[in-house]
N, C-alpha and C positions, 0 to 999 in steps of 0.2 A: 666612392663608389659611384657612378650616377646611379639615379632614382627614377622612376615613371612621373610619380606626382612632383609639383611645385613642392618646394619647402615653407614656402609661405604663403598670406590666404593674399589676391589680390587686391584686396583693397586694405591692407593693413598698412601702417604705419613705416616708411622705411626708417632703416636704425641710422643709428648716427653714423655719418661719411657715407651715406650712401645713396646712390646716384637714381636718378629713375628707372625705374624697369622697363624695358625693351620689350615690345610687344612683338611675337616672332609670329606673323600670318600664318593661319591655317593654310595645310597643302591644298595644292590643287586636286579634286580629282581624279585626274589621271596619273599626278605623280604619288597617290594614296600608295604606300606601303599593304601587299596583299595581307588578311584576316587570317588564310586556311595555314598561315605557318605558326599562330599561337592557337588554332583551337586544340583541345584535346584529342587524343586518337578515339577513335569507337570502341566500345567493349569488344569487338573482335579482334581488332587489330591489339590492343591492350592483350589483349589474353595469349593471341599468337605470338605476342615479344615475350609474353613473360614464360610462356612455354618453351622457346627457343634458349631464352637465357638459362633455364632450368636444365634441359638438353644437353648446353654447352657444360653448366659446371659440373653435372653428373653423368657423364655420354656413358658408359658400364649400363649404370643402373638404368637411365632410362633405355636403354635398346635391351637391356634384357627384360624390361617391365613391359615392353612391347610388344617383345617375342613371345612372353608369357599371355598376353593380353591375345594375342593372334591364336597362340593353341586352345585355348579356349573356347575361343571362337570356331575353332576346328573341330571338338568336340562336341559341340552342342549343334553342329550343322553338317559337315562334311564326313564325320568318323563313323561310319557305317561298320557293318560286318562283315564285307566281302572285300577281292583284293588280296593280298597281303596283309589285313588284319584278320583275315579266315586263317593263316598260317599261323599267326601270332598268338589268335585266341586257342587255337586248337595244342599249341607247344604250350603254352601256359596251362591249360584245362590238364594235360597230360603230366604235369611236374607236380601240379598241384594236389591230385589224387596218387600220383605213385612218385614220389619224390625221389627214390631210392632206386628205379628202376633205371638200368642202363641202354634199355631197349626197349622200343614203340613198337610193341604188334600191331597198329590201327593202320599205320599206315603203308603200304609196299612191300608186305608180307612181314615188315621190322626196318625199323630206323634209331639210330644212336642220336639222341638228342644233343650231345656235344658234338655232332656231324654238323648241326645246325647252327649251334651257339652253345657256349661252354657257362656263362653265367645270364644268357638273355630270359629265357623261360623261369628261371629261377625266380629273378626281380619280378618278372611282370605277373608271374606267377602270387607274389607279396603285394606288391603295389597297384596291378592292374594293369592291363596293356596301355590303355587310353594314358592313364598318369604316367605312367613309365614316357613313352612321347613326349608330354608335355614337362615333363621334368628334364630330360635329353636335351629338348631342343631351346629350351629356355637358355638354361647355363651353356650350351653350344655358343648363342647367340653374344652372352655374357663375354666368352675366352673368346672369341672370335675379335670381339671388339676393343678389349683389351692388349691384343696381340696389334692388332691397328693402330692402335692408340700410342703401344711401344716404340712402334717403328716410327721412327722421325722422319723416314721417306715420304711417309703416308699424308699427304696435305689434305685431302677429304675423309677424316675416317669415319664420321656419321655418314656420309652419304654410300662408302665401300661398306659398311656394317649393314646398314639399312640392305642394300643389294643380298648379303649374307644372309638374311633374316627371311626374304624374298625365298631364296634358295630351301635354307630349311623347313620353312612352313609349308611349300612345295613338297618336300620330303615326307612332311605328315600326314598330307593329303593323301600323297601315294600309298601310306601304311606300313612305313618301313622303319617299323619301332626298332627293331635289331641293330639295323645299321645305324640310326639314330642315336642309340645308346654306345654304341662303337664309336661314333663321329665327335659325342661329348668327350669320352677317353683320350680320343685322337688329339682333339684340340688344346687337352689339359697337357699331354705331354709336349707338341709343340708350344705351347705356353710356358710352359717351364724353360726350355731351352730358349726359346727368344725373348721371355721376359724377367729373366733371372735378375733380380737385383745386382747392381753394380759392384757393390761394397762387399756383395761375396763372390766377385767373379774367379779368383782363385781355389772356390771350393769346388770343384769341377767333380769329387768322387759324391760330393751331395746333390749336385744337380743330377748326377746318371742315377741316384737313388733314387730320385724322385720322379725324375723322368721315365724310366726303364719300366716301372710298374704300373704305371697307366698306359703308358705303349704294349703294355701286356693281356691291362684288362680291356683296350680297344681292339685286340685282336681276339682275346678268346667273348667278346661279346658280339662281334661282326668279323670274320676272315678280311672281307671286302674291305674294312675301315683301316684295318693291320697292314693290308697293302698299300693303301695309302700314306701312312704312317712309314711305309720301305720307301716311298717316293720319297719324301723326302731326309729320310735318311741317307740315302742313295747321294741326292743334293750335295748334302753336308761332307759327307766324303771325297766328291769329287772335286770341293772349295778346299779339302784334306782340312777341315775340322773335325778330326775323327772322335775327339771324346761324344758330341753333340752327335754324331753318326752313328758310334757304340751303341748309346744309349736309345737311341730309339731303332736301332735296327736288329741288334740282336735277340730282345723279348719278344718280338713278332715271330722270329723265324724259330724262335725255341716253342712257342707256343705252337704252331702249325705241327712240327716235326712231333710234337710228344702226343696231339690230339688224332694226328693222322696214324701212329705208331699204335696207341689205344684203342681207339675208336675207327677201325677203317673203314672208308668208305668210299667211292668212285661215282663217278655222274660227269654229264654235260651240261652245260648252258648255253646256248644258242647263241649266235652273233649274226644277224645278216651285214649286209654292206650296207644299210640303211643305217644301223647302229653305228657305223664307224665315223661316218661322216662330219655328224655334228662334231662329235664332241673332238676329232682328231683337227677340223678346220679352227676350232676354238682354241686349241692346244697351240697350232702351228699362230694364228694371230695372237695369243697370248706373248709367245715366244718375242715376236718381230717387234711389237711395239710398247711393250716395258723397258726403262731404261737402261742400257748396258751394265749399269751399279747393282742394279737388283739380280742378282747371280742367283739366289736362293728361287724365286720364283721362274727364273728363265731356266734354270736347269728341271725344276720340276715338273715344268710345260715340257720339255722336250722328253727327261724320260716317261711322262704321261703319254706325249703322244706318241713315244716307239710301241709304249706297251699296249696300247689301243691296238695299235696294228699287230701287234704278235699274236693278241688275243683274239684278233679276227683270223688271223692264218692257221693257230695251231689250237685243236680245240679243246677245254679244260673246263673248269667249274665254276673260272669267273667270267668268261662270255659278255652278254651284254651287261653286266653289272659292275663293270669297269667304267662307264659312263656317267655313274652317280656321281663322282670328282669333278666332273665339268658343270653337271648339275646343281653343285652345290656350290661351289667355290668361282668358276669363270667370270661370274659377274664382280663379283667384289674385285679381281685385279683387273677387270675391265675399266671399271670405275675408277679406281685406285689412280691409273695410270693417267685420266682422261686430263687432270691440271700440266701434267709436263706434255702434251701435244699441244702443237701451235692451230688452232681451229682451221679449218679447210685446209690444212696438211695433210698429205697422203696417211701419216699414224694415225690422226684425227678422224679422217673416214672412214680406215680399218677399224680401230677403236668402237666407233660409232655401231659401224655396219655388225661388227663380232656382238658387240653386247644388246644389239636390235635382235640377231640370230638368238641368243642367250634368252630375251625375255619370251620371245617368239616359241620356244622349244618349250621350256618352262610351264609358258602358259599353255600351249597346247595339248603337252601330256598331264597338267594339271585338271585342264577340264575333260580329256579323254578317262582318267581315272575317276571322276567323281560321277562321269556320266554311266559307266561299265562296270568298273566295282562296286555299285550299289547293287545289293541281290534284291532279286525279288519280293514282295510281302510274304507270299506262301512259305518262305523257310522261316518266317517268325509267328506267323499266325496260323498254319495250315500243316505244321510240322507232326503234329501228336498223332494224329491220324496212320501215317505213314510207319513212325516210329512202333507205334501199340502193334501194327500189322508184321512189322518184320518180327517182333519178338512173340507173336501167338504162331507162327510159322517157323522158329527157331533157326532164324539167321544167323545166330552167334556160334553155332555148330562149327559153319563156315566162313566163308569171306560173301562180300556183297560189292559188286561194282555200281558205283553212282556216276553213270553218264556225267562226265564232269560240267559243270554251268558257267558262267561265262566268269562271276562272281567267286567261282571255287569255293561259296559258302557250304558245301557238302563236306568238304575238310576237316571243319571244326562241328557242325551241327549234329553228323551222324557220327562220327567217330568214339562217341561215349558210351555208344549203343549197340553197334558193331563194328567187324574189323573189317577196312575197308580196303579193295584189291587195290586203288590208287589213292591220291592223296592230295596235295601243294606243295609239293618239290618237283620242279621243272628236270633239273639234274639227275634226280630219283628218276623220276619217270622217263627222261627219253633213253636213260643206261638200261632199265629193266624192262621197258615197253617200248619199242622202238616202233613196231608195227602203226601206231597212232600217230606216226611223224612222217613216216616214208613213204607214204601212197600207196601200201601195199595192203593194207586191213581190207578183206573181203570176208566171206560168209566159214569158209572153211578154218583160214587163221585164226579168225576170230573164237572159232568154237577153241581151237587148238590153245588157244590164250585162256579162254575159260577153264580148261579142263587144267593148265599148267599153275595155274593159282589158285585154284580148289574154290572157284568162284559158285555159290551154290543161287543167289539171287543177282538181280541187275533191276537197278532202279532208272526209270527215265526221268525226269525233271522236265514240268512242259517248258521252264524260261529258256532265253537264249542258252546254247551251250558254247563252251572254249573253242573259239576257231580254230587256234593252234590243234589241236588234241580230240575234238570231241564232235567235227561235222559230221566225218563218218561213220563214226560208230551210231549216231544218233540217226541216222538215215537206216543203217543195216535196222536196228530193233525197231523203228515206226515199221521197216518194211514187213518186219513178221521172220522170224526164221524156224526154220523145224526144232530146233533142239531148244527154246525159250517156248514159257507158257504162260501166259498172264492170268494170276492169279488175282489181281487186284488193282484198282484203280478209282480215282476221284479226277476232280477238276486240275488238280495239279501234277497229279503222280501217277506213275503206270510200273508195277511191281510184277517182275518175269519171276518164273520158276526156271533154273538152269533143269534140264533131263540128263541123267545120269552124271552128275557133277562127280570129279575127282574127291576124294576124303580128304582133308586135312593132313590124316596122318593115314599109313596103312603098312603091313597087313596087324588084321588080328587086332585090329582096336577102333574104340569110337570116342570120337571127341564129343565131349561133353558142355565146355563151353569154352571159347574164345574169347577174351578179353584184351584189354590194352596193356596191361602188364601180367598177364598169366593166362595159360593153358592147361585146362584139366581135362588129364585123356582117360579112358580106361583097358587096358592090354590085358585080353584072354590070354595071350599062349607068352612064354619068355621068349626072346629071340630078339633079332635088330627089328628097328620099327620106322620108316620113313617119315620125316614129319617136313611138310611141303613149308618150313620158316627158312630164307634165308640167313645162314650157317653165323652168328657172333660170339667171339671167345667168351664174352658175358654171358652166354645161356648157360641158364643153372639149372637143379633140379632142388626141387624144394619141397619143406612140407606145408602143413594147413594154414601154418604161420606164418608163410611166406619165409621160414629160414634156410638158408642153404644148407642140402646134406652135403656127407661128406663124401667126396671122389672115392675110386676103390683104391684098398688098400694092399701093397704089399704083403705074401705070406710070411710066416715066418720060417718056413722050410726055404723058400727063395731068397731070405736073406742071410742062410745059411750055405747057399751055391756057392761053388769057386767062379772067381770072375768069369765073366766072357759066356757063361750058360745063361737061357733064355730065364727072364723071371715070370713070374706066376702072383695074381692079383685075387682078391676077394672083392666081386662086382656086388655089394650087398645093396645099396640104394639104387645102382644104373649109373650111368655114364654116357655123354655124348659127346660126339665128332660130326666133323664134317666128310659130306661125302664128296667123292670124285666130280668132276665137272660133266654133266651131261651132255648131250647134243645141242641145248638150246644157250647151252653156258653157263647153267645154273648149278649152283653149286648149295643144295641143302642139308640138314640139320638131322642126323640117324640119332635114334637111340637104342641104346645095346639094355634091353628090358631084362633082368636077371629072374623075374618072377612076375607071375601072371597079377595084375592091382590099380589100383591107381597112381596114377605119375601126375606131376603139376610141373611146368614149366614156365621159368623165370628169368630176368636178367639183375639180379640185387648188386649192387657196389658193393665191393670187396676187395683187400690187397690181393688175394688170388682167383683169378678170372675165375670161374666159372665151373662147372661139375665134368672136366674134362678126361675120354678114356688114355689112358697111358698107351702107348704104341703095340704093346705085346698084346692090346685086346681090340685089335684095329682088325 
């Protein structure tokens, strides 16, 4: 082994048989080797090299940690109480206060929590809305990295995973907690199918039993996430990989079918041409630039692009929500394909341009959400005077219309105190209140709308209104309507009383209090009572403790009658039924009151839904 120093001192005597030492001349200055190679790296370089080595040694843990740190930063910087987070906060608070209620009376007359999400409101109520987003986004990043690492075709899994982390943190900034939770379960289901241990390759039933519940949980958390799992299932089915296709596809379909049957909901999510172009462009670009061997990625891109066009052509509850898949994972696919493209080739330019489009899209959307989703400071600091005034005037006996702010903070800030005529669900708003979207709103039909929904008070916030559904309404209220009388106001709010409002329940009925989970009314005469609450099969009559009362029972004499004769019932506690559709397309709730007295309307979960009137009493 050569050494740097001489093995003997220059003035030492040579050993026996040794010749004279030949002195090597010192090298000239021009021939001297550079000493920069021998210099130790700087602290910054050394730290970077150490970090890089650890990242490569534990990639899943590293990306998961990075995602966790970014979500913590999001919580302390951009996680406001407006935008989609306002809806998440409202649902979490509702199920926290009324965990056994199947119908939320505080929004749009009534909405089922399950029609929004089966499990998300309950998890958000227990863990906290923002904590749920942190956990879901962090675990999603780890699962995505695992899938990329297990795919031997991906040559740059860390960079691809980093692109996925950017999509996940952009989703958090937009406040889509419910969708983020569904994405976590969806990635878990996909990871089971694509990362199943090789030694268990013949245990297909075990794989299905692991993947199917996760796919179901994805759909129960967010139907949109379940739809994206369905895209992967279709891609596997077209490749004749049937076990994986059934495992991922059947459970989401079953969840959607059962939810729609037990908790009916209808609505439309808008999707304009501008929302179609970018996801369609990214889907087409991904299909053409990925290698032909990446069959699953290509098929998912094709199915997704087709779905984007279909959702645009056919109105549905999905609408612009379908853009979320491209916003999350298009960057991951495009980064993963870059090593397979020849620099400056046609595919390389296509991939780079598509990647820049993706970055610009989510960057613009993220900044837009940060700017416009943050509510005005008055919603946090100056809300108490408005709430106090609403309580003093007895606004809880009818509904309150709050002209929607751009941040939609009213949906969560006021829902615990009064029942809102609207809320923050675009599908329900467009279905039940189309006049705010079709440019037909005027003084006359606004008056009709206030009567239709039994609105007793209108609140006008001073901050920026929702540009899609509140601009014209704000102008009407500010202009001054003869049927709106201002009864209070300050620097942040104006409160108007509706003259001659329609009652929540009539005839011969006084509503004593309408809350999120229960409505109490006093009936002065027996007979039918119209209640302006959209009918739900879960609506029941309950006692003072919230326990469901028995529905009408068949009399003993009726049981002994011959077959085919009309049956008779004892209606002791009262019963509920759905009214015929009126001229405006509404189907309200009808109470058949057998006596005068107090009645309580709620929607507790039970094996037998509601306190329904038998056909013979209708």
